[in-house]
Structure formats: structure tokens, C-alpha cells
N, C-alpha and C positions, 0 to 999 in steps of 0.2 A: 073563384070571385070572379064574374065577368062585367065589365063595361063598355055600352059603347058609348065612344066615344064624339061618332060623327056617322053616315053611313058605310064607310069603308075605314075607319079607326075601332080597335081593341084594345082594351086593359084587363089580361087574365094571367094566373096565375101560371106560373112554369112549368110544364110536364116534363119531366126528366127523362122519357124513354125519346120522347122529340125536339125540345130546346138544347139539350147538354150542348150535343155539335155544333151547334149555330152562335150558342153562348162562346165556346171554346173556339170558334173562327175567329171572332171580334174580341176578343181578352189575346189568340197566338203573336199577333202583329205585337202588341207590346211585349210583349216576353218576347220577342223575335230581335226586335230593331231598337230598343231606346231600353232607358235601367228606369224605368218608374214602376218596375213591377217589383223587384228588386228577383226575379228569378232568370234560370238562366238558360232551363229544359222546360221547356211548352209541354205541358202533363198532357197525357192520353185521354179522349173521349169519357173511358169511363176511372180515371182517378178523378177528371172537372166533374163526373157526373156525381161521383162521393162527394165533391167540395159544395156543390150545389145540392145534397143531399139531408148534409151538417147544420149549410146554411139555411135550409127550409125550415128544418125544426126550429132553429132560431129566430124569425123574421118572413113575410116574404119578401118572393124572386118572382117580381111582375116582368110579362112581354107585353111591348108597346108594339102591335102591329097596322099593318094596312095592306090597302093589294098594290102601294105603290112600293111600300120599303118596309121594313121590318126593323123595330128596336127594342134593345135588350135594356133594363134597369131594373135595378132594386134598390132596398135601403140601406144603407150604410150603417154597418152594425157598428163601427167604434164611436161616432158620433151621434147616431138613432135621425143625422138630417138626412133629407135625402128626397127626391133620388137621385143616385149617381145614373145616369145616362149614355150608353155606349147606341153605336145603331151599322146599320151595313146595307147594300142596298140588293135586291133581291131580284 
């Protein structure tokens, strides 16, 4: 799926080979610096890619991208509500 939101914005399906590392970069501080993830060890990129692969089999994992920022979002599989959004500067 690709859908332009504006000239410099794009929403697309995540690509495992290119987006897994960026998604992990966003998630890792939540593991290291908080208790909200209930995890203690940051997974490797390959482990996170496997998690994404499993999630993508059940629901879309979308990337919201712009020239100024990259945003990663996916539907909350537990509630069916979403998207949940996390972001990082690029």
C-alpha cells in the first residue's frame, strides 16, 4: 500500500529488510530506559525482524515517512485500535 498524504509525506507497508532496524531504533529506548515494554534485553535486528514478520502475517505494519521525519506505526493487534505511533528524527 502506498498513499501520499502531501508532497513530502507517504504512508506505506513496512519493508522488513529496510525498516526493521529503524523500528528497533525507536523501540530500544523503551526497553533500556523504561519498564513499559516488560522486556529487559533489546532484541537483535534479526530477532526484531522476525517479530515484524509474524506481526505482518496478522495485520499491516505501516511506515509514515517524510523528508523531514520518519514515523513508524502499526495497528494495535491486542485491541484492534490503532494506529500506535512512535517517531524518530532522520
